[in-house]
N, C-alpha and C positions, 0 to 999 in steps of 0.2 A: 245627631245628624238630621238635617232637614230633608223633607220629602215633598216634591211637587207633583201634581197631576197634570199630565199632558194629554189633550184630547183633540181629535178632529171630528166635526159633526156636520150633518146636513139633514134638515127636516126630521129632527129628533125630539120634538117637543113632547111627544107621548112618553118616551122612556127616559129622557135625560134626568128628570127629578129623581127617579128611582136609583140610578147609579150614583148621582151626586150626593144624595142623602146617605148612601151607604159608605161613602169615602170621605166626606167633607171634614169629619172630626179627626181623621187620620193624617191628612196632609197639611202642610204649612202654606201651600200655594196651589191655586187652580188656574191653569191656562187652557182656554178653549178657543179653537180656531174653527170658524164656520166657512164651509166651502161652497156656499151658494143656496142657503135655505130659502124656501118660499113660504114657510109657516112662521110661527113665533118662537123658533128655537133660540134665536139670539136674545130675545127678551127673557126667556127662561134661564139661559146661561147667566145673564147679568144679575139674577137674584142671588147667585152663589159667588160671583167674582167680578171684579172690574177689569180683569185681564181677558177680555174677549176680543178677538181679532178676526179679520176677514182675509180670505186667500182665494184668488182666482183659480178655479180647478183646471189642471193641465193634464188630466188623465194619468196622474202619477201619485200614488198614495204616499210614497216616501217623501216626495217634494212637500206635500202638505204637512206630513208629520214632522219633518225636519224644520219646517217653518215654525210649527208650534214649539218644538224643542228649543229653538233659538230664543224663545221668550222665557224659558224656565231659568230661574236663578238659584234653585236649591242645590244641595249636595248630591241628592239622588232624585230620580224621577220615576214615576210609575205611569204606564199607559193603560187606558181603558177605552172600550167602545161604548157608545151610548146605550146599546142594548145588552150590556153586561150587568151582572148582579154581584155585589160583594157581600157574601154572607157575614154575619156579625162576628163569628169566630175568626174568619179570615182577616177582617178589619183589625180586630184586637191583636192578632198575631203579627200583623204588619207594624202596628204601633210599637209593640214590644221589641221587635227587631230593630226599629229605628232608634228606640231609646237606649239600646245596647251599643249603639255606634258601630254598625257593621263595617267589616273590612273588605267584604266581597265587592267585586266589580259588577256582577250580575247575579240576581236572585231569580230562580226559576220557580214558577207556581203551576199547579195543574190547571188546565183550561178545560172545563166541562162543556161540551157542545151539545150533549143530548142526555136526557134522563128517562127512566121508565116511569110507569104510572105511580110508583111509590117514591119518586124523587131520587132514586139511586142512579148514579152515573152509568151510562151505557156507551158513551163515546167521549174520550178525553185524551189529552196529551199535555206534556209540559211545555211551557213557553217562557221565554225571557220576559220578566214582568217589572222588576225593580232594578234600575240601572244607574250606575254612577254617572254623574253629569260630567262628561269628558268629551273632548273633541274626537276621541277614538271610538266613542259609542254613538252611532247614528243609524238611521233607517236606510236600508238598501232594498231595491226592487220596486218597480212601478206598481206591482200588484202582488198580493201574498207577501207583503213586505216583512222584513225581519231585521233585528240587530244582530250582527255577527258576534258569536260568543268569543270572548277573549278575557284574559286576566283570570281572576279567581271567580269561579262559578259555583254557587251553592243552591241547594234545593230547599224549598219551604213547602211542606206538604199541607197546604191550605188552598182550597180551590177558588177560582173565579168562575162564575157561571155565565155562559153565553146564552141569553134568553131572547133570541130573535123573534120579533112579532110574526105570527103565522101569516099575516097578510102582506109581508114584505118579500118582494121578488127582485133579485138582482138581474135576472135575465142573462143577456150575453155581455154584460158590462166588462167583466174580467177578461173574457175571451177577446172582446174587441180591443182592449188595451194591448194584449199580447200581439195580436195580429197587426195593430198599428205600429208597434215597435218593429216587427219583422218587415213590414212594408217600407219603413224608413231606413232599412239596412242594418238593423240591430242583430248582432249574433247573440243568441240567448245563452246565458250561463247554464250550467247543468241544473241548478235549482229552478231557474226559470223554465227550462224545457220540461222538467218534471211537472210543474204546476200547469204549464201550457197543455201538456198531455192530459192532465186531469180535467181541465176546463173543456177540452175537446170531447172527452169521454162523457162528461155530464151534460153536454149540450147535444149529444146524440150523433156526433161525427166519429163513428166507431173506427173506420178505416184510418182516418187521419190520426186519431188517438193512438192506435196501435203503432203507427209509424213513429210518432214522437216519443212514446214511452219506450219503444225498442231502442231508439237512438240514445235516450237517456241511460238506459240500463247498460248499453255497450260502451258508452263514452267514459273517459277518465273524469274523476271528480264527482261530487255529489255525495250526500250522506247515505250510509248503508241502510238506514231506516227508510229513506225515501226510495232507494233501489228495491228494497223488499216490498214496499207497498206498490211500486210500479209493476212488479211482477204479477201481483194479484189483479191489478187493473188490466194488464196486458192479457192475462188469462181470460178475464171477462170479455175483453174485445174479441179474442179468437173464438170464444164460445158463441158470441152473438153472430160472428161471421161464419159459423158452421164448421170451423176447423178444430175438432175435438182433440186431435193429437197435439197441436201446438198449444192448445189451452192447458193440457196436462203438463207439457214441457215447461211452459212459463210458470205455472204454479210450483213445480218441483224446483225450478231454478231459484226461487225465493230462498231456498235453503243455503244458497251461496252467500247470502247477505244477512241472514238471521237464523237463530236456532229454531227448532220446531215450536211454533206458538199457536195460540188458539185460532187466529185468523187464517194462517197458512194451512194448518192441519184440517180445519173445517172445509176449506176450499178443495183440498186434495180429496178429502172424504166425499165431498159432493160430486166430484168428477168420477170417482170410482162408482158411486151410487148410480150415476147416469148410465154407466156401462153395464149395470146389473151385477156388479161385483160387490155384493153386500158384505162379504167377509172382510175384504180389503178396506171398504168404506168404514166399517165398524172399528177396524184397527186405528185408522187415522182419527176418527172421532174420539176414540179412547185416549189417544195422545193429547188431543185438545183439552180433555177433562183434566189431565195431569199437568198440563203446561201452566206456567205462571207468567202473567203479563209483566214486561219490563217497562214500568212507567218512566224510568229515568233515561230510556234510550232515545227519547224524542219522537218515537213512533206514535201513530194514531193507535189507541187502544180501545177496542170495542168489547166491553165486558161480557156481553152475551155469548161471545165465541169461546169463552172459558167456562161456561156453565149451561145456560138454558139451551142454546142451539145444539151443541153436541149431545146433550141428554135427550132432546127430542128426537134427533136423528138416530141415536143409538137405539131408542125405542123402536123406531121404524125398521132399522136394519135387522135387529134380532127377531122382530116379528116376521119379516120376509124370509129369514133363515129358519123359521119354524121353532125358534127358541122363545116361546111365548112367556114363560115365567121370567126369563132374563130380560125380555123386553119390558115386562110389567115393572120389574125392579128399577129400571131406568126411568120409566114413566113416573113412578112414585117420587124419585129424586127431583125430576123436573117439576112435578106438582108442588112439592114442598118449597121449591125455589121460587116459582112464579105461578100460583094457582089460577090467576086471572088471564094468563096468556091464551090466545085463541087456539093454538096448536095443542096446548095442554088440555084445554076443555074438550076439544074434539077427541083426543086420545083417551081421555077419561070416559067419555061416552062409549067409545069403542070397547074398552076393557070391561065396562059395566055390562055391556050387552053380552060379553063372553063369560059373565059370572064372576069377574074379579072385583074385589072390594077391600078397602082398607080396614073394614070392621072385623 
């Protein structure tokens, strides 16, 4: 089976060679659509393929991606962003998969959006990545666009790394697109409302974010994983607005959409800690330690909520409860896991001053 790369780019001359060098020997075709670069991105792209096209930006990522898709001629296509990295093992696994002539319609791969100082993933989620070239498989959504899962879907546990340059700032771009849609009379789909609420939250419009996230949680439709995440964001909104009771209710309501997981248990633990109820906080942080992330649910998975974060807070909780030896045992586990973490270093100094030592 043949595999083509479909990309949209704008002012990506710095990172484009990195991603293309990692995938060029895996794919049979490269299609790159430029959406208005003012640097030499197009010249860089033409070093790798003669299928370089221009597209007038219309504030719609799906429109641009579907235009690129219209130029793909292979059996399957894979999408990448210019600031992605394809590890060597992932590239080899993709090539082996294509050589076996896959029958799946969509292949999901982990998307790693953040790593710790040792390169270990701290924020990741599965995304549709390799897709059968069919009229049924196309991009939807003006922003936070996606291909609807249909047909046979399989998982390939080989990551794509999103390595966004630290100097790149999107600002209010995504939020502006959503609000432009609304101004033009668009009724947001449940998925769009979820991401609109997220954009409002991360742009500091807390009251508006709470309203939209609440509407998303209450309305029919939408993925359970998104509803669960929206509950945590809504809890954060209420906390920022000073409504501690609603913050707790929103965090607990997450359990209607997902089993107890690291993210949810740590949030509830933090709310009990704020109340000064260290025993209840410790119980919830203890559940976080025992929880296992469900990578295949489509949810955002933040690895530290299953290890480092609850261990650090269990240390603090049991210290507040006067159970110093138990607190120290959790500190030792946190130190073994991440000795260079600032909280771990601070706690280490605290215990050393009290005469505790690993020696």
